[in-house]
DORO-99364 format. One record per residue: x, y, z of N, C-alpha, C, O in turn; residue in one letter. Coordinates in steps of 0.1 Angstrom, whole numbers, plus 5000, padded with zeros to 4 digits. Layout:
N
XYZXYZXYZXYZA;...
//
This chain:
280
113658688161113558628148114658528145115858568144M;114258378143115458278140115658298125114658328118M;116958298119117458278105118158158105118958148115V;117958058095118857948095119657968087119458038077S;120957888089122157928080121857858065122557888056T;120957768064120657698053119857798041118957868045L;120157788029119657898018118057858018117657738018E;117257958017115957958015115758008001116358117997Y;114957927993114757967977113357997978112557927985R;112958107970111658167966111358067955112157987950T;109758097951109358017938110358067928110757997918P;110658187930111458237916112958177913113358177901L;113558147923114658077922114757917925115757847921T;113757877933113657737934113557647922112757677914R;114357547920114357467908113157397908112557377919P;112757367894111357297892111357157899112457107902G;110257107900110056967907109356987921108957097926G;109256887926108756867940109756897951110656817950I;109856977960110856967968110256947983111056957992H;108856917985108356907997107056807996106056827989L;107456698003106256588003105456598015106056548025I;104456638017103656628032102956508030102056488022C;103356398039102956258036101956268047101756148049A;101356328056100356308063098856258058098556278047G;098256198065096956178059096056298059096556388066L;094856318053094256438055093456438069093256338076G;093156548072092556568084093556578096093256568108R;094856588091095956618102096556788099097756798100T;095956878097096357008098096857028082097557118078G;096456958076097156988060096657118054097457188048T;095357168055095157288051095757408057096057508050L;096057388072096657468079098157488072098657598068S;098757378071100157388066100057418050101057468045L;099257398044099057458030099157608031099857668023T;098557678040098457788043099857878048100257988045E;100457788055101857828059102757828049103457918048A;102857718042103557708030103557798019104557838013L;102157848018102057968008102858118015103458198008E;102758128028103458218034104958238031105658338029I;105258098032107058068029107458068016108558048012L;106258108007106758117991106657977984106957977972Q;106357877989106057777984104757787975103957877977Y;104357687963103457677957102857537960103057437952N;102057517972101457397975100557337968099757417964P;100257207966099257127963098557077972099157017981Y;097357107972096757047985095656957978095157007968H;095156837983094156757978094456717962095256627958Y;093756787955094056757941094056897933093556917922I;094756977941095057137934093657227936092857207945G;093657317928092657407931091357377920090457457919D;091357267915090357227906090557317891089957277881F;091257417890091357487877092057427867091757457855K;093057347871093657267861093357137858094157067852H;092057097861091456967859092356847860092556757851G;092956847872093556747876092756607881093256497882H;091456657883090656517890090656407879090656287882A;090656457864090556347857091456267855091156147853S;093056307857094156247858094156127871094456007871T;093756207881093956097893092755987890092955867893W;091556017885090655917882090955827877090755707881A;091855867864092555757852093555667864093555547863D;094155737874095155637881094555537890095055427894L;093255587894092555517902091955387893091755277898A;091655417879091155307871092355217864092155127857D;093655267869094755207861095055237848095655157841G;094655347842094755407830095855467830096255477818K;096755517838097755587839098655567851098255497861C;099755637850100755587863100955717871100555827866S;101555697884101955797892102955877888103055977895A;103755867878104455937872103856047862104256157859D;102555987857101756067846100956187857100656297854D;100856147869100056247879101156337884100856447888V;102456297884103356377890103656487877103756607879M;103756447866104056537854102856667857103156787858D;101956637857100956727857100856827866100556947863V;101256777879101556867889102656937889102557057894I;103956897883105056977884104657067869104657187870V;104257007859103857097847103057237851103257337844R;102057237861101457347865102157417876101557497882D;103357387879104257487888104057467901104257567907G;103557367909103557317924104857267928105457207919Y;105357277938106657247942106457177954107457117957D;105157157962105157097975103557027973102557077968A;103556897979102256827978101956797993102756778002V;100156787993099756768005098556678005097756697996L;098256568015096956518019096956428010097856418002E;095856308010095356228002095056317986094956447986N;095056257976095656137974097156117971097756017969P;097756237972099356257971100056177980101156127977T;099456157992100156078002100055938001100855848006C;098955917994099255757987100355757979101155667982D;100555817972101855807963103255857967104155887960I;103155857981104255937985105655857982106655927979Y;105655727982107055657979107355687964108555697960R;106255697955106455707943107155867937107855877928D;106655977946106856087945108456077949109356117941I;108856027962110256017969111255997957112256057954L;110655857949111655787942112155877930113255867925K;111055957926111256037914112056177918112756227910R;111956227932112456347937113156307950112656337961F;114156237949114856207962115356307975115456297987P;115556397967116156517977115056587983115256677992E;113656547979112956637984112556587999112456468002A;112256688010112056678022110656628024109756628016K;110556568036108956488037108556558053109356568063V;107456608053106656628065105756548068104756538060V;105756468079104556398084103756458094104056468105L;102556518089101556578097100756498106100156408101T;100756518120099856418129098956488138098956618138V;098156418145097256488152097456438167098156338170R;096956508175097456468190097256328194097956278203D;096156268188095956128190095256048177094656108168S;095555888178094655848166093255848169092555818159P;092655868181091355878183090755998177089655988171E;091556118179091256228173091256228159090256278152K;092056178154091956158139090856078134090156118125F;090755968141089455898135088055978136087255968127E;087956048147086756118148086656208135085656218128A;087756268134087656388123087456338109086656388101S;088356218106088056128092086356118092085656158083W;085956058101084556008101083656118095082856118086K;084056228103083056348102083156398084082256438077T;084456398082084556418067083756328058082956368049L;083956208060083456128051081956098050081256068041F;081456128064080056128066079256238056078156228051E;080256368055079856478046079856438030078956468022T;080956378028081156348011080356238010080056237998M;079756148016079056058010077756108006077156047997V;077356208010075956248005075956287992074856317987V;077256297985077256357970077356227962077356227949T;077556117968077955987962076655917959076655847949E;075655917967074455837965073755867954073455977951E;073455747945072655777934071255837934070555847944P;070855877922069355917923068455807925068655697919F;067455807935066655687939065155747940065055867944K;064155677936062755717938062355657952061655727960L;062855527955062555477970063855437974064655377967R;064155477987063755597993063955727983064855717975P;063155837986063255937975064556027980064856077990W;065356017969066756087969066956127957067356037949Y;066756247953066756317939068156367938068356477934P;069056317941070656367938070856357922070556277914S;071556477922072156497907073456497907074056517896F;074256487919075556477916076256367911077456387908F;075656257909076256147903076056177886076556097878G;075456287883075456317869076856397865077356387854W;077256447874078456537870079756467870080156387879I;080356497860081456407855082556447870082956347876P;082956587876083756617886083656517898084656467904L;082056487903081856427912082156277911082556227921F;081956207900082156107898083856067897084255957899R;084456147895086056147894086556157908087556107912Q;085756227917086056237932085756127936086556087945L;084756047933084355917942085555817936086055737944K;085855827924087155707920088255737927088855637932K;088655877931089755917940089555857953090555787957I;088555877959088255827971088455687973088855637984R;087955607963088055457963089655417963090155317968Y;090255507958091755477955092555487969093355397972F;092255597977092755617988092955487998091955418001M;094355468003094455358010094855208005095055108012G;094855217990095055097985096555077978096954997970T;097255177983098755167980099455087988099554967987T;100355167998101255078008100355048019100754948025H;099155098023098255018033097554918027096754868035L;097654868013097154768007095654718010095254608008K;094754828014093454828017092754798004093254837993L;091454728005090554707994089754857990089254937998E;089754867976089254987973088055057980086954997980P;088255177985086955237993087055218008086455288016G;087855098013087755088027087855188036087155198046S;089055278030089655358041088555478040088555548050L;087655508030086855608030085355568031084555648035T;085055468029083655418031083555278037082555268045H;084455158035084255028043084255048057083654968064G;085055168064085255188077083655168087083555118098W;082555208077081555178085080955018090080154978098R;081654968081081454808086082554728095082554608099Q;083454838098084454778107084254838123083554928127K;085054768131084854838146085354958150086255008143P;084955018160085555128163086955118167087455018173S;087755218162089355198163089755148151091055148151G;089255118141089855058127090455178121091555168118W;089755288119090555398113091755448121092955468116I;091655468131092855498139093955388138095055428140A;093655268136094555188134095455198119096655198118D;094455228110095255288099096055388097097055378090Q;095755498104096555618107097755588112098855638108Y;097755488125098955448127099755378118100955418118V;099455288111099955208101100555288088101455248082R;099755418086100355508077101355588081102255628073H;101455608092102655688098103755618100104855658098N;103555488105104755428106105355378093106555358092Q;104555368084105155348070105955468068107155458064D;105455588070106355708064107655708072108655748066V;107755678084108755698093109855588090111055598090I;109155468087110255358083111055358071112055288069D;110255448060110755448047111655578044112355588034H;111555688054112255828052113255828060112955798071I;114555858056115455878065115255998077114756108074P;115655978087115456078098115656228096114956318100S;116756238088117356358085116556428075116656548074D;115656348069114856408056113556428063112756508057Q;113056388073111856368078111456448090112256438100L;110356538091109956598101108356558106107256588101L;108556488116106956488123106456598130107056658139V;105356638125104956788127103356768132102456718126F;103356838144101856888145101657038146102357108153N;100557078139100457218133100457298148100657418147V;100157248157100157328169101357388173101357498178K;102357308169103757348174104257488166105257548170E;103557508158103857658150104857658142105357548138G;105457778140106457788129107757748130108457698121W;108457748146109857728148110257568144111457558140K;109657458144110157318140110157348126111257338121P;108857378117108857398104109757468098110357418088L;110157588103111157678095112757618098113657628090C;112757568109114157488114114357388102115357398095D;113457308100113457208089113557238076114157168067F;112957358074112857388057113957478056114157528045L;114857518065116057628065115357778060115757838051G;114557818067114057968064113658038075113257968085C;113558178075113058268082111758248090110758218083E;111558248103110458248109109558388104109858498107V;108258358097107658468095106958568105106558518115P;106758698105106458778114104958808115104458918116N;104458678116102958648115102658528122103458448123Q;101358518129100858358133100858268124100558298112E;101058158128101058038121099558018118098758018127F;099057998105097757978103097157848109097757748109P;095957868113095157748116093957768110093157848114H;093757688100092457718092091257658097091257548103S;090157728095088957678100087857638088086657608089K;088557648076087557648064087157508066085957518069V;087657368067087357238069087157178082087257048083N;087057258091086857208107085557138107084757148098D;085257068118083956988118082857058116082057028108A;082857178124081457278122081357318106080257308099R;082457348101082157368086081757248078080857258070A;082557128080082057038075080356978075079756928066L;079956998086078456988091077657078082076557048077K;078257198080077357328075077357268059076357238053R;078657228054078757168040077657048036077257028025M;077456978047076556838046075456918043074956898032K;074757018052073557078051073257138037072257108031T;074157218032074257258018073957148006073157157996F;074757058009074556938000073156887999072656867989F;072656878011071256818013070156928006069256897999L;070457058010069557158004069557147988068557167980I;070957107984070857127969070357017965069657017955A;070356897971069756757964068356777964067756757953I;067756827976066356827977065556917973064356897971Y;066157057972065857177968065557207954064757297951G;066257137944066257167931064857097925064557137914W;064257017930063156947927061757047930060757037922V;061757117938060757207940060857327931059857387926P;062057357931062157477922062157447907061957547899A;062357347903061957297889060457297887059857347877V;059957217896058357217896057857327897056757327891A;058157447904057657557904057857647892057057727889A;058757617886059157677872058157627862057457707855T;058157477862057257427850055657457855054757467847A;055557477869053757527870053957667864053157687854V;054757767868054757877862054657887847053957977842G;055457797840055657807827054057747822053557797812A;053557657829052357597823051057717826050257747817F;051057777837050157877839050257987830049258027824L;051558037828051658147816051358097803051158167793A;051457977802051457937786049757917785049157947775G;049057867796047557867795046857997795045758007789R;047558117802047158237802047158297788046258367785H;048258277781048558327769047358267760046758337752M;047158137761046258057751044958117752044358147743M;044558137767043258187768043058327763042058367757L;044358397765043958547760043858557745043058637740R;044658457736044658447724043158397718042558437709D;042658297727041258267723040158377724039158377717H;040258467737039158557737039358657725038358727721K;040758687718040658777710040158727695039958807686R;039958597695039458527683038058507685037358457677T;
//
């Protein structure tokens, strides 16, 4: 077992604020890293948190220009998180580092830009299902657009890529469909290079989760846990395809359910009317 000479702080003794910025884009092992950080006693903030604190509205306000990155950081720190991961926090990694200059930075990477592109496209082919509005022609009875959370998540997706990459809103999550093959891979390379160019080398770890515990624990200055490094399957390609199927079932399934309920109510009401009529 490796033990670093650096001090390792648990959440009970680690001072408040953000101590670790995981600046890698989504689809680079960030959920596996989240689980690893939990084992290391961090309180990681993955994506926009666990939804129980209602941070989506604050991020949507940032996307709309109604608040600042500092306002977003305020709610993250207020709710006890000390590490941030994935989009949209990696979109404001420079702002976070400016406020917490002593924070360490992990840049999660894939085996190749091409593998990243394939994974990114799989994710957003799934998410776009929830963004299409209710339509009669062609028939698409989606109710997701009526739910405030899903409207906020759409705004957040359009914000991704608009900061240091200076892309048009929605380009990274939607506009790639009109771009040539390899465009997403190019944005991945640009993002990674931006992080490398802006973070001092002694403050940065470029990390592939396949490397396991040792480089991460060496960098953070903590013991290697006596368990395997987690490799999450919750949002892998197979899970995302199942999620897309679930969304489509939800979109098309509620109409026959409501229709069946309406028909049932009509028949029950008609039966009661006929029964009352016979009694009179």
